[in-house]
C-alpha positions, 0 to 999 in steps of 0.5 A: 109287466116284463115279469122277470125279463126273458125278452130283456135278457136275449135283446141284451145278449144281442147287444141292445140297451133294454129297460124293463118295468115290473110291478112284482119285487119278486120278479124284478129280484129275480129278473135276468137282467139288472136293468129291470125296475120296480114300477107300476105301468099306470104310473107316469112318473115310471116312464120319467126316467125312460124318457129322458133316454129318448124314444125306444126303437122297440117297446113291448107289450106283451101280456099287459094291456088285458090285466088293466082295468079299461080306465088305465089304458090311455094313460098307459098307451099315451105314456108308451107313446112318448118313449116308443118309436114302435111297439108290439102289442100281445093282447088275447082277443074276445074268442080266445080261451086265454082270456077268460081263463086267467082271472086276472085278465080284467078287459075283454074286448074283441081284436076290432076294438084293441085295433080302434083303441090302439089306434088312437096312438099308433098306426095299427098293423096285424103282425105278419101269419109266420110270427108266433101267436100272430093271431093275438098280436098288433104292431104299432108304429108312429111312422 
């Protein structure tokens, strides 16, 4: 769910290779980079071409996981684990008014719950306090 890929646009401007997956055909057609592909992050087939490129140094899961049903989290996290060396997860936790303000947020859980879930796939650390939105960011690493 990279949307129109603003992070991808900046990454490419800085000389990095970027690939994005987005469910919305409109967002893909209007993406800021041509490297956004239509796909559902819960479908393991969308990850196959990405796996052929090897592991990415960094994968962004920004405002995606809370939109998924709990029963889809394991398959998405397993697929992300196969393609990522490190991941930045941005998820609104219980207590954040943004979590309940958006009716498309399907998974409402505490920070500890998310840390435990993500720890099944990655070594998880808190974001440094100087990060923007550090209160809702967790960093995952395979190392």
